C-alpha positions in Angstrom: 92.3 103.3 97.2 90.8 100.1 98.4 86.9 99.5 98.6 85.1 100.4 101.9 85.0 97.7 104.7 83.8 96.6 108.0 85.1 95.3 111.2 85.5 91.9 112.3 85.9 92.7 115.5 85.6 95.8 117.7 85.3 96.4 121.6 86.6 98.5 124.2 90.0 98.5 125.8 89.9 99.1 129.8 93.5 101.1 130.5 92.7 100.5 134.2 92.6 104.6 135.0 89.0 104.9 134.3 89.7 105.2 130.7 88.3 102.8 127.8 89.8 103.2 124.6 88.2 102.0 121.1 89.2 99.5 118.9 88.6 98.0 115.8 89.9 95.3 113.1 89.3 95.0 109.8 90.4 93.2 107.2 92.0 89.4 106.8 92.5 88.3 110.6 95.7 86.3 109.3 97.4 89.6 107.6 100.1 91.4 108.4 99.0 93.4 111.2 98.9 97.2 111.1 97.9 100.0 113.7 96.2 103.1 112.2 97.4 106.2 114.5 95.2 108.9 114.1 95.7 112.8 114.3 94.5 115.4 115.9 95.4 114.9 118.5 91.6 114.2 119.2 90.1 113.3 115.9 89.7 110.0 116.0 90.1 107.5 113.5 87.9 107.3 110.5 86.5 105.0 108.1 88.5 106.3 105.2 91.7 105.2 106.9 90.8 101.2 106.6 90.8 101.9 102.7 94.6 102.6 102.3 95.3 99.0 103.0 94.6 95.5 101.0 91.8 93.8 102.8 93.2 90.8 101.7 96.5 90.7 102.8 96.3 93.2 106.2 94.8 92.8 109.4 93.8 96.9 109.8 93.5 97.9 113.5 92.4 101.1 114.2 91.7 102.6 117.8 90.5 106.0 119.0 93.0 107.6 121.4 92.2 108.9 124.8 88.8 111.0 125.0 87.9 111.0 121.8 86.0 109.1 118.9 84.0 106.1 120.3 86.6 106.5 123.5 85.3 107.3 126.7 84.8 109.4 128.7 84.6 112.6 126.0 86.9 115.7 126.4 83.6 117.0 125.2 82.2 116.7 128.5 84.0 119.6 130.4 83.8 117.2 133.8 86.5 115.0 131.5 89.7 114.9 133.6 92.4 114.9 130.9 95.1 114.6 133.3 95.8 110.9 132.7 95.6 111.9 128.5 99.5 112.2 127.8 101.7 110.9 125.1 103.4 108.1 127.4 100.1 107.1 128.4 99.1 106.7 124.9 102.1 104.4 124.2 101.3 102.5 126.8 97.5 102.2 125.1 99.2 101.1 122.2 101.2 98.3 123.7 97.9 97.0 125.8 95.9 96.7 122.8 99.0 94.9 121.0 99.2 92.5 123.8 95.5 92.5 124.1 94.8 91.5 120.4 98.0 89.1 120.6 100.0 90.9 117.7 103.6 90.4 117.6 105.1 93.2 115.2 103.0 95.7 113.5 103.2 98.1 110.4 102.6 102.2 112.0 100.5 104.2 109.6 99.4 107.6 110.7 100.1 111.4 109.8 100.3 115.1 111.3 99.7 114.1 115.1 99.6 110.7 114.8 103.0 110.5 112.9 104.2 112.2 116.5 102.4 109.3 118.4 104.3 106.5 115.7 107.9 108.1 116.7 107.3 108.1 120.1 106.1 104.6 120.2 108.7 102.5 117.8 111.1 104.5 119.8 110.1 103.1 123.2 109.2 99.8 121.3 111.4 99.4 118.2 111.4 95.3 118.3 107.2 95.5 117.9 107.5 97.6 114.7 107.7 96.1 111.2 107.6 99.1 109.2 106.5 102.9 109.1 104.3 104.8 106.9 103.7 108.8 107.8 101.7 111.7 106.4 102.8 115.1 106.8 105.6 114.7 109.4 105.2 116.2 112.8 107.5 116.0 115.7 105.4 118.4 118.3 108.2 120.5 119.1 108.1 123.5 120.6 109.1 125.7 117.9 106.5 124.1 115.8 104.0 124.3 117.6 105.5 128.0 117.8 104.7 128.2 114.2 101.3 126.5 113.8 99.7 128.6 116.1 101.8 131.9 115.4 104.5 131.9 113.2 102.3 131.0 110.1 100.0 134.0 110.8 102.7 135.9 109.1 100.6 135.0 106.2 97.3 135.5 108.3 97.5 138.7 109.9 94.1 139.3 110.3 92.8 135.5 111.1 96.2 135.4 113.7 94.7 138.3 115.7 91.2 137.2 115.7 93.0 133.4 117.2 94.6 135.4 119.7 91.6 137.7 120.6 89.4 134.3 121.3 91.1 133.4 124.5 91.9 136.7 126.0 93.5 135.7 129.4 96.5 134.6 127.6 96.3 136.8 124.4 99.8 138.7 125.1 101.5 135.8 126.4 103.9 133.0 124.6 101.9 130.8 122.6 102.0 127.8 125.3 100.1 130.4 127.4 97.3 130.7 124.6 96.8 127.7 123.9 96.5 127.2 127.6 93.9 129.5 128.0 91.9 128.1 125.4 92.0 124.9 127.1 90.7 126.3 130.3 87.9 127.9 128.0 86.8 124.7 126.7 86.6 123.2 130.1 84.2 126.2 131.3 81.0 124.8 132.6 79.0 127.7 130.2 78.3 125.4 127.0 78.3 128.5 125.3 81.7 129.7 126.1 83.3 125.8 125.1 81.2 126.1 122.0 83.0 129.8 121.0 86.1 128.5 122.0 85.8 125.7 120.0 85.1 127.9 116.8 88.0 129.9 117.6 90.5 127.3 117.7 89.3 125.7 114.3 88.6 128.8 112.4 91.9 129.4 112.8 93.3 125.8 112.0 90.9 126.2 108.7 92.8 129.6 108.0 96.5 127.5 108.1 95.2 125.1 105.2 93.0 128.2 103.4 95.5 128.1 100.4 95.8 124.4 99.7 94.2 123.4 96.5 93.2 120.4 97.3 91.7 121.5 100.6 88.3 121.6 101.5 86.8 124.7 103.1 85.5 124.8 106.7 87.7 121.2 107.1 88.2 121.7 110.7 85.4 123.8 111.9 82.6 121.6 109.9 82.5 118.9 112.3 79.5 118.0 114.7 79.7 120.4 118.1 80.8 117.1 120.2 83.5 116.3 117.7 84.6 119.8 117.2 85.0 120.7 121.3 86.8 117.0 121.7 89.2 117.8 119.2 90.0 121.4 120.3 90.4 120.6 123.6 92.5 117.7 123.4 94.8 120.0 120.9 94.9 122.9 123.0 96.1 120.5 126.0 98.6 118.4 124.4 100.2 121.7 122.9 100.3 123.5 125.5 102.5 120.8 127.3 104.6 120.3 124.4 102.9 117.0 124.5 105.1 116.1 127.6 108.1 115.5 125.3 111.6 116.8 125.9 112.5 119.6 123.3 113.3 117.8 120.0 113.7 114.2 121.8 112.1 112.5 118.6 114.8 113.5 116.3 117.6 113.3 119.2 116.3 109.4 119.2 115.6 108.8 115.7 118.7 106.4 115.3 116.5 103.9 117.7 114.5 103.1 114.8 117.5 101.8 112.8 116.1 98.6 110.7 112.8 99.6 111.0 112.2 100.5 106.7 110.1 103.9 106.6 107.9 106.0 103.9 107.5 110.0 104.8 105.2 111.5 102.6 104.8 115.1 102.7 103.1 118.1 100.5 105.4 120.9 99.4 102.7 122.9 100.4 101.9 121.8 103.7 102.6 125.1 105.5 101.2 123.8 108.9 104.0 121.3 109.0 106.5 122.2 106.8 108.5 119.8 104.8 111.7 120.2 106.1 110.4 118.2 109.3 110.5 115.1 107.2 114.0 116.4 105.5 115.4 116.7 109.3 113.6 113.5 110.2 115.3 111.1 107.0 119.0 112.9 107.8 118.8 110.8 111.1 116.8 107.7 110.4 118.8 106.8 107.3 115.8 103.7 106.8 113.2 106.0 105.6 113.0 107.8 102.7 111.1 111.0 101.5 108.2 111.3 99.1 107.1 114.6 98.1 104.0 115.0 96.7 104.3 118.2 95.0 100.6 118.7 94.5 99.7 118.9 98.4 99.1 120.5 101.5 98.5 119.2 104.8 95.3 117.6 104.2 96.4 116.0 100.9 95.1 115.1 97.2 94.5 112.3 95.3 98.5 112.3 94.4 99.0 111.8 98.2 96.6 109.1 98.3 98.3 107.1 95.7 101.7 107.0 97.4 100.1 106.1 100.7 98.6 103.2 98.7 101.6 102.2 97.1 104.0 102.7 100.1 101.6 100.2 102.3 101.5 97.9 99.6 105.3 97.7 99.4 105.6 96.2 102.6 103.4 93.2 102.4 103.7 90.4 100.5 
């Protein structure tokens, strides 16, 4: 990883519908433009995401997606209406940011939920994408969501039972019904109800990655309370609605990425987002190659960091 750097510019982009999206630019203003698309959804961008790029050769742009990080209003506030927080509006935000910064084409980098948003944006605007580097491929298909919040529970049956019990109203329903019930709890006027729902949600997320040898204990739940609730509420909002994507659309429309080179970096032992996601995508997007990291799960490893830096270096002269 490259040394830590500070932004040379930053600001808030007014989306015109009551949202202010935070953005920052780092590295070389005249370098190759690259956009970091964070995961979650709802995690916000981090300083560490700047460090995969050579600051002498890249102009690195990061942004906090709607209602998280330094964007406003925050999802942690139950009064914040998430109706306008959809995949389609995030794509529009990315285009608005590109135009605001005067970027013609940019490399897209991100992982997990970020890969879903990257693919959706690139399929909508392929002419604006120079290359793509994805870590831990997801396409947020309904069956992927069902696996993450139920199917993988075959490895963690007790924890799955506790997760379902955390949202009694949806406990006996389908996965989307369960997640929607969590979403309602995290918008409850009672702060104790909201806090418990966020803890129950992230405790389940921690369980899914608990077998990873390079993982950190309580990786999801060990966040400040505001960030914790923001993350969990936005996750519930997106995943209970299938991310507003037609089932299988990102895989079906992957041929639209023809001519865009890509690297799909995936941990062999990623239980939450199995390796087959990357493999299936590469069968359709023939300009992408899969890099399997043998010592990694969803949360990464030093080997995965090395592969990320190598991939990003390969796309800049």
